[in-house]
VOBA-1610 file (N, C-alpha, C; in pm, whole numbers, padded with zeros to 5 digits, always signed):
BEGIN
Unk-07330+07651+03278Unk-07268+07551+03217Unk-07162+07483+03291Unk-07142+07355+03309Unk-07049+07301+03410Unk-06920+07286+03356Unk-06796+07357+03386Unk-06689+07329+03336Unk-06596+07231+03394Unk-06557+07129+03320Unk-06507+06998+03337Unk-06348+07012+03305Unk-06260+06991+03397Unk-06086+07019+03346Unk-06062+06875+03330Unk-05993+06862+03177Unk-05975+06734+03140Unk-05820+06691+03166Unk-05708+06818+03142Unk-05592+06798+03168Unk-05497+06867+03046Unk-05362+06811+03055Unk-05308+06877+02946Unk-05263+06770+02840Unk-05293+06822+02677Unk-05311+06724+02569Unk-05216+06811+02470Unk-05151+06720+02378Unk-05075+06780+02273Unk-05150+06873+02197Unk-05269+06828+02146Unk-05354+06955+02060Unk-05502+06906+02086Unk-05584+06989+02061Unk-05735+06977+02054Unk-05733+06858+01962Unk-05700+06849+01835Unk-05702+06748+01773Unk-05709+06591+01820Unk-05568+06608+01901Unk-05568+06457+01944Unk-05673+06388+02031Unk-05770+06474+02066Unk-05868+06430+02163Unk-05968+06397+02080Unk-05986+06400+01941Unk-06076+06342+01860Unk-06208+06442+01880Unk-06183+06550+01906Unk-06309+06661+01924Unk-06280+06738+01800Unk-06379+06775+01741Unk-06393+06910+01665Unk-06377+07006+01723Unk-06288+07102+01664Unk-06269+07211+01699Unk-06371+07312+01755Unk-06502+07318+01662Unk-06591+07394+01678Unk-06683+07356+01797Unk-06635+07243+01863Unk-06727+07183+02011Unk-06667+07235+02132Unk-06568+07292+02093Unk-06494+07324+02215Unk-06500+07479+02208Unk-06543+07579+02334Unk-06547+07694+02331Unk-06406+07782+02358Unk-06374+07868+02268Unk-06255+07907+02247Unk-06205+07981+02379Unk-06297+08054+02457Unk-06263+08128+02551Unk-06206+08041+02685Unk-06216+07928+02699Unk-06166+07840+02750Unk-06066+07736+02744Unk-06000+07789+02639Unk-05890+07702+02582Unk-05760+07806+02611Unk-05678+07793+02701Unk-05532+07855+02698Unk-05435+07786+02669Unk-05320+07819+02636Unk-05169+07769+02607Unk-05109+07816+02718Unk-05037+07726+02759Unk-04935+07759+02882Unk-04801+07677+02839Unk-04702+07735+02884Unk-04562+07687+02891Unk-04532+07596+02969Unk-04475+07473+02948Unk-04421+07386+03044Unk-04309+07402+03130Unk-04222+07508+03084Unk-04095+07516+03156Unk-04101+07689+03202Unk-04169+07765+03114Unk-04150+07910+03170Unk-04271+07981+03106Unk-04297+08149+03145Unk-04410+08180+03112Unk-04400+08177+02939Unk-04278+08136+02870Unk-04279+08172+02741Unk-04377+08080+02664Unk-04455+08099+02562Unk-04570+08045+02497Unk-04496+07915+02445Unk-04532+07776+02420Unk-04447+07668+02370Unk-04551+07618+02257Unk-04491+07559+02153Unk-04570+07513+02093Unk-04656+07364+02137Unk-04767+07349+02095Unk-04823+07225+02113Unk-04873+07170+02256Unk-04852+07255+02332Unk-04882+07235+02446Unk-05028+07312+02525Unk-05145+07235+02531Unk-05274+07313+02565Unk-05331+07262+02677Unk-05397+07355+02748Unk-05453+07287+02890Unk-05609+07362+02831Unk-05675+07263+02827Unk-05830+07271+02786Unk-05939+07243+02901Unk-06037+07318+02897Unk-06148+07276+02978Unk-06266+07307+02881Unk-06377+07232+02903Unk-06483+07239+02831Unk-06610+07168+02914Unk-06702+07215+02846Unk-06825+07151+02885Unk-06835+06997+02903Unk-06867+06950+03049Unk-06857+06811+03102Unk-06953+06752+02980Unk-07075+06796+02946Unk-07166+06720+02864Unk-07172+06753+02754Unk-07050+06819+02665Unk-07068+06827+02526Unk-07051+06716+02454Unk-06977+06585+02504Unk-06934+06486+02427Unk-07004+06333+02517Unk-07021+06255+02419Unk-07070+06131+02487Unk-06948+06039+02530Unk-06932+05979+02625Unk-06818+05882+02617Unk-06837+05743+02542Unk-06745+05695+02454Unk-06761+05603+02396Unk-06671+05477+02420Unk-06559+05537+02505Unk-06471+05437+02544Unk-06370+05406+02442Unk-06373+05431+02314Unk-06284+05365+02224Unk-06164+05481+02182Unk-06036+05396+02192Unk-05937+05497+02160Unk-05950+05543+02005Unk-05885+05689+02013Unk-05882+05739+01886Unk-05767+05800+01846Unk-05723+05817+01725Unk-05591+05886+01679Unk-05614+05933+01542Unk-05587+06083+01558Unk-05587+06150+01417Unk-05496+06115+01301Unk-05540+06092+01202Unk-05445+06070+01086Unk-05326+06172+01031Unk-05387+06288+01043Unk-05307+06402+00986Unk-05199+06440+01081Unk-05105+06498+01076Unk-05004+06605+01165Unk-05057+06712+01225Unk-05025+06728+01349Unk-05067+06829+01422Unk-04954+06929+01459Unk-04969+07039+01529Unk-04849+07106+01580Unk-04827+07020+01708Unk-04888+06952+01752Unk-04783+06854+01870Unk-04744+06734+01832Unk-04771+06692+01725Unk-04733+06552+01731Unk-04747+06494+01547Unk-04686+06394+01498Unk-04712+06311+01376Unk-04848+06252+01411Unk-04914+06259+01292Unk-05030+06177+01289Unk-05021+06012+01262Unk-05129+05942+01245Unk-05115+05797+01204Unk-05053+05773+01085Unk-05090+05821+00998Unk-05043+05824+00859Unk-04891+05816+00865Unk-04830+05944+00903Unk-04696+05977+00897Unk-04619+05854+00974Unk-04691+05822+01073Unk-04631+05726+01187Unk-04613+05593+01117Unk-04709+05538+01065Unk-04720+05411+00990Unk-04616+05388+00874Unk-04631+05485+00772Unk-04503+05515+00697Unk-04372+05508+00747Unk-04350+05589+00859Unk-04208+05599+00890Unk-04178+05455+00961Unk-04254+05406+01071Unk-04200+05261+01133Unk-04195+05160+01017Unk-04326+05148+00926Unk-04296+05040+00822Unk-04149+05058+00748Unk-04121+05180+00726Unk-04004+05191+00629Unk-03859+05156+00740Unk-03892+05174+00874Unk-03756+05120+00949Unk-03761+04986+00954Unk-03858+04888+00989Unk-03895+04789+00969Unk-03848+04707+00822Unk-03858+04775+00695Unk-03820+04739+00576Unk-03669+04759+00529Unk-03610+04845+00593Unk-03483+04879+00588Unk-03422+04806+00645Unk-03460+04742+00779Unk-03376+04679+00885Unk-03373+04515+00796Unk-03497+04482+00751Unk-03504+04358+00679Unk-03403+04352+00575Unk-03405+04465+00480Unk-03352+04447+00361Unk-03206+04439+00375Unk-03152+04526+00516Unk-03002+04543+00513Unk-02966+04406+00579Unk-03030+04330+00654Unk-02966+04203+00726Unk-02962+04096+00613Unk-03088+04082+00524Unk-03081+04002+00448Unk-02966+04027+00320Unk-02946+04157+00311Unk-02830+04188+00198Unk-02683+04185+00271Unk-02705+04167+00406Unk-02562+04129+00438Unk-02515+03986+00484Unk-02621+03924+00494Unk-02615+03792+00534Unk-02669+03686+00441Unk-02726+03735+00345Unk-02784+03672+00223Unk-02701+03563+00150Unk-02533+03600+00150Unk-02480+03510+00055Unk-02425+03381+00158Unk-02457+03384+00282Unk-02413+03308+00364Unk-02535+03197+00361Unk-02663+03227+00342Unk-02772+03138+00338Unk-02733+03009+00223Unk-02792+02873+00264Unk-02758+02776+00165Unk-02792+02798+00019Unk-02698+02758-00057Unk-02738+02790-00215Unk-02866+02686-00217Unk-02971+02748-00322Unk-03078+02691-00357Unk-03198+02789-00318Unk-03306+02711-00275Unk-03442+02768-00263Unk-03431+02878-00147Unk-03331+02861-00015Unk-03320+02944+00116Unk-03270+03075+00036Unk-03170+03055-00044Unk-03099+03177-00105Unk-03188+03256-00174Unk-03255+03160-00265Unk-03318+03255-00369Unk-03456+03320-00289Unk-03514+03263-00187Unk-03600+03332-00093Unk-03543+03431-00044Unk-03452+03439+00030Unk-03389+03566+00067Unk-03367+03665+00004Unk-03321+03629-00131Unk-03269+03736-00232Unk-03423+03803-00270Unk-03529+03734-00299Unk-03648+03779-00354Unk-03726+03884-00199Unk-03682+03850-00132Unk-03752+03945-00010Unk-03653+04057+00031Unk-03530+04048-00005Unk-03443+04154+00008Unk-03488+04274-00129Unk-03509+04196-00228Unk-03556+04296-00357Unk-03715+04331-00318Unk-03773+04256-00265Unk-03918+04323-00247Unk-03929+04428-00140Unk-03851+04406-00038Unk-03837+04510+00083Unk-03755+04644+00022Unk-03694+04630-00095Unk-03612+04746-00148Unk-03733+04806-00219Unk-03820+04752-00292Unk-03911+04804-00388Unk-04018+04866-00312Unk-04061+04805-00192Unk-04157+04880-00095Unk-04094+04987-00019Unk-03997+04998-00006Unk-03929+05109+00046Unk-03912+05241-00050Unk-03898+05202-00189Unk-03936+05299-00287Unk-04061+05342-00277Unk-04163+05279-00259Unk-04276+05309-00264Unk-04329+05387-00161Unk-04291+05351-00031Unk-04315+05439+00081Unk-04224+05568+00093Unk-04122+05586+00016Unk-04056+05703+00018Unk-04119+05799-00069Unk-04157+05744-00185Unk-04268+05832-00272Unk-04360+05905-00198Unk-04448+05795-00106Unk-04557+05844-00046Unk-04526+05940+00069Unk-04393+05893+00140Unk-04388+05988+00252Unk-04328+06113+00192Unk-04255+06131+00082Unk-04240+06264+00014Unk-04357+06349-00005Unk-04465+06271-00100Unk-04580+06324-00132Unk-04628+06378+00003Unk-04652+06284+00106Unk-04764+06324+00234Unk-04709+06414+00325Unk-04568+06455+00305Unk-04506+06569+00383Unk-04535+06694+00310Unk-04551+06676+00183Unk-04581+06808+00084Unk-04718+06845+00137Unk-04820+06731+00136Unk-04950+06773+00176Unk-04981+06801+00296Unk-04925+06733+00393Unk-04950+06735+00557Unk-04806+06788+00601Unk-04759+06890+00623Unk-04600+06910+00660Unk-04609+06879+00812Unk-04501+06849+00846Unk-04470+06797+00967Unk-04483+06901+01097Unk-04488+06849+01211Unk-04493+06939+01323Unk-04345+07023+01332Unk-04370+07143+01392Unk-04255+07258+01385Unk-04153+07160+01486Unk-04008+07191+01475Unk-03906+07109+01566Unk-03932+07174+01717Unk-03908+07077+01809Unk-03903+07106+01930Unk-03808+07200+01968Unk-03837+07297+02060Unk-03731+07385+02116Unk-03595+07325+02197Unk-03488+07329+02153Unk-03375+07314+02229Unk-03280+07408+02265Unk-03142+07356+02372Unk-03060+07442+02372Unk-02972+07475+02242Unk-02968+07407+02145Unk-02906+07402+02021Unk-02960+07515+01942Unk-03085+07545+01935Unk-03149+07646+01866Unk-03156+07610+01731Unk-03154+07720+01646Unk-03153+07708+01505Unk-03079+07614+01429Unk-02935+07595+01475Unk-02841+07533+01419Unk-02872+07379+01471Unk-02947+07325+01571Unk-02981+07201+01592Unk-03097+07156+01474Unk-03199+07287+01467Unk-03297+07252+01356Unk-03246+07233+01200Unk-03127+07298+01190Unk-03074+07286+01073Unk-03004+07172+01032Unk-02948+07103+01140Unk-02890+07000+01136Unk-03002+06896+01138Unk-03116+06877+01205Unk-03210+06790+01162Unk-03248+06779+01008Unk-03278+06884+00950Unk-03296+06903+00830Unk-03214+06838+00742Unk-03091+06857+00771Unk-02998+06797+00665Unk-03000+06645+00702Unk-03022+06620+00813Unk-03018+06431+00815Unk-03134+06401+00768Unk-03246+06464+00771Unk-03362+06423+00714Unk-03360+06399+00562Unk-03293+06499+00477Unk-03266+06499+00352Unk-03171+06402+00310Unk-03062+06386+00396Unk-02962+06297+00345Unk-03008+06130+00369Unk-03109+06122+00461Unk-03157+05999+00484Unk-03254+05945+00345Unk-03329+06067+00309Unk-03434+06072+00188Unk-03344+06019+00076Unk-03206+06095+00040Unk-03123+06084-00055Unk-03073+05945-00044Unk-03029+05902+00062Unk-02952+05759+00056Unk-03049+05638+00034Unk-03178+05665+00078Unk-03287+05555+00059Unk-03296+05537-00105Unk-03296+05645-00172Unk-03351+05650-00303Unk-03226+05630-00392Unk-03108+05625-00326Unk-02975+05590-00404Unk-02945+05439-00369Unk-02977+05381-00258Unk-02938+05239-00256Unk-03054+05166-00332Unk-03184+05208-00313Unk-03247+05121-00425Unk-03239+05127-00567Unk-03184+05254-00611Unk-03135+05259-00737Unk-03018+05207-00789Unk-02924+05199-00706Unk-02824+05103-00723Unk-02829+04957-00723Unk-02947+04921-00632Unk-03003+04784-00610Unk-03046+04751-00745Unk-03122+04843-00830Unk-03181+04792-00924Unk-03081+04748-01063Unk-02963+04879-01040Unk-02880+04873-01135Unk-02792+04732-01110Unk-02774+04699-01019Unk-02697+04549-01003Unk-02786+04453-01032Unk-02880+04447-01023Unk-02985+04322-01078Unk-02972+04344-01219Unk-03016+04441-01292Unk-02994+04462-01432Unk-02842+04441-01489Unk-02751+04466-01408Unk-02601+04446-01475Unk-02571+04304-01470Unk-02641+04236-01358Unk-02623+04070-01354Unk-02727+03995-01489Unk-02779+04084-01572Unk-02860+04049-01696Unk-02971+03971-01607Unk-03025+03986-01495Unk-03132+03968-01447Unk-03240+04047-01461Unk-03377+03993-01465Unk-03527+04069-01460Unk-03533+04098-01324Unk-03593+04232-01307Unk-03656+04292-01190Unk-03780+04238-01151Unk-03828+04160-01061Unk-03954+04139-01027Unk-04007+04231-00922Unk-04109+04287-00977Unk-04212+04382-00893Unk-04269+04309-00804Unk-04228+04305-00698Unk-04333+04231-00563Unk-04365+04080-00612Unk-04300+04034-00708Unk-04351+03903-00737Unk-04475+03881-00834Unk-04493+04000-00891Unk-04599+04014-00976Unk-04599+04034-01102Unk-04484+04115-01166Unk-04454+04102-01298Unk-04320+04135-01310Unk-04256+04083-01389Unk-04104+04079-01429Unk-04071+04183-01550Unk-03965+04298-01518Unk-03886+04374-01590Unk-03783+04318-01654Unk-03768+04325-01780Unk-03637+04235-01826Unk-03524+04353-01842Unk-03378+04299-01779Unk-03292+04390-01780Unk-03270+04444-01932Unk-03239+04584-01911Unk-03241+04636-02084Unk-03083+04635-02090Unk-02987+04584-02014Unk-02857+04553-02039Unk-02819+04417-02055Unk-02713+04424-02135Unk-02641+04292-02150Unk-02549+04277-02011Unk-02540+04138-01998Unk-02485+04113-01850Unk-02334+04139-01848Unk-02317+04212-01747Unk-02169+04253-01753Unk-02111+04247-01590Unk-02007+04130-01576Unk-02007+04092-01449Unk-01914+04222-01383Unk-01824+04276-01450Unk-01752+04380-01389Unk-01824+04489-01352Unk-01938+04533-01425Unk-02022+04653-01409Unk-02113+04617-01281Unk-02162+04498-01276Unk-02236+04443-01164Unk-02155+04459-01046Unk-02028+04394-01030Unk-01984+04411-00939Unk-01943+04529-00869Unk-01921+04642-00970Unk-01918+04787-00913Unk-02047+04829-00859Unk-02139+04805-00902Unk-02289+04859-00869Unk-02317+04795-00734Unk-02280+04669-00725Unk-02319+04612-00604Unk-02207+04664-00496Unk-02104+04693-00519Unk-02014+04756-00419Unk-02071+04912-00354Unk-02091+04979-00494Unk-02146+05119-00421Unk-02309+05089-00345Unk-02396+04995-00394Unk-02490+04968-00324Unk-02481+04930-00188Unk-02400+04828-00152Unk-02386+04780-00027Unk-02290+04915+00040Unk-02220+04986-00008Unk-02167+05107+00086Unk-02267+05188+00083Unk-02351+05224+00010Unk-02461+05323+00044Unk-02563+05285+00133Unk-02563+05136+00145Unk-02666+05083+00276Unk-02611+05097+00386Unk-02497+05055+00411Unk-02402+05071+00507Unk-02380+05212+00554Unk-02386+05312+00465Unk-02410+05437+00536Unk-02527+05506+00581Unk-02649+05451+00511Unk-02766+05455+00531Unk-02795+05422+00685Unk-02748+05309+00711Unk-02762+05233+00858Unk-02679+05316+00943Unk-02546+05351+00909Unk-02511+05481+01023Unk-02587+05577+01034Unk-02644+05655+00928Unk-02707+05788+00949Unk-02819+05756+01017Unk-02897+05642+00993Unk-03011+05634+01082Unk-02993+05594+01227Unk-02872+05544+01236Unk-02846+05519+01394Unk-02797+05623+01449Unk-02728+05747+01397Unk-02725+05879+01425Unk-02846+05945+01470Unk-02933+05917+01383Unk-03088+06000+01362Unk-03154+05937+01482Unk-03145+05821+01512Unk-03209+05751+01624Unk-03110+05786+01760Unk-03006+05797+01776Unk-02922+05829+01886Unk-02978+05983+01915Unk-03000+06077+01815Unk-03026+06196+01849Unk-03160+06215+01873Unk-03248+06144+01842Unk-03414+06126+01892Unk-03395+06092+02043Unk-03309+06019+02087Unk-03299+05973+02239Unk-03239+06071+02323Unk-03135+06124+02260Unk-03107+06241+02320Unk-03190+06344+02370Unk-03269+06397+02268Unk-03364+06467+02296Unk-03474+06417+02399Unk-03508+06303+02425Unk-03574+06243+02508Unk-03537+06231+02639Unk-03439+06205+02657Unk-03339+06188+02801Unk-03267+06302+02837Unk-03210+06383+02735Unk-03141+06469+02779Unk-03214+06626+02784Unk-03272+06648+02657Unk-03347+06769+02642Unk-03488+06764+02694Unk-03518+06654+02709Unk-03678+06617+02774Unk-03769+06703+02716Unk-03743+06679+02556Unk-03875+06719+02495Unk-03938+06595+02412Unk-04019+06621+02329Unk-04109+06572+02264Unk-04092+06493+02139Unk-03964+06519+02083Unk-03910+06490+01947Unk-03960+06342+01945Unk-03897+06243+02028Unk-03941+06103+02017Unk-04064+06068+02027Unk-04124+06135+02160Unk-04278+06099+02179Unk-04395+06109+02062Unk-04347+06227+02022Unk-04444+06280+01927Unk-04467+06170+01782Unk-04357+06104+01750Unk-04354+06007+01664Unk-04385+05839+01727Unk-04446+05844+01834Unk-04459+05723+01903Unk-04627+05724+01894Unk-04692+05629+01872Unk-04862+05620+01869Unk-04896+05665+01998Unk-05004+05741+01970Unk-05049+05827+02125Unk-05190+05820+02059Unk-05287+05732+02177Unk-05433+05731+02163Unk-05505+05821+02274Unk-05631+05862+02262Unk-05693+05922+02353Unk-05856+05860+02337Unk-05906+05879+02478Unk-06024+05807+02474Unk-06145+05883+02399Unk-06220+05855+02309Unk-06300+05921+02235Unk-06425+05934+02361Unk-06512+06054+02331Unk-06605+06064+02459Unk-06719+06099+02367
//
């Protein structure tokens, strides 16, 4: 059997190769920094003729020890985009000209919030079904891992709270809630301007807090990438391998 060197990959799965196709005796795990075995780095060799080259990029849907799968990445980055859209429209929406432009901006803002809620449910469910990869080792040790978990939980809680108070604001104004423009849910409350104002203030404060925490989260990922030089950021970025 001819053994052909492929290179360093995050996981065997990232190559798009069934595990049973790779002889276990010729896959060994090496450390990138020391002799200590690290998670998710594999140096693999296998039979050069075991697969046919198709030239098509492939990416696994589920998470692996070395990174997030396509499903988690799609939900993550789509959520980031929707949060940005909702926050911008919520911030400048009242500055739009009265009439169709402002109404359209408000509808996009509400729809983005509804999609965020849907993706949050999907994200939590997927996280339970397909656990994320273990945290990258850093000089901060377990303290850094704990801080990351707290930030993730806080982000989820803020996402849910912002959406909830947004719905409360809509209902307190006596307005129906349009679900993605498909069906309207009538307000269960009588119109109360004072209550609506309070709900809106809380909604906006929570939204600003969410943006601040998300910025801290993103900055932390950059610190991991450029200072600690680990894969915390890159494993949430799309990565493709050539199917063979």
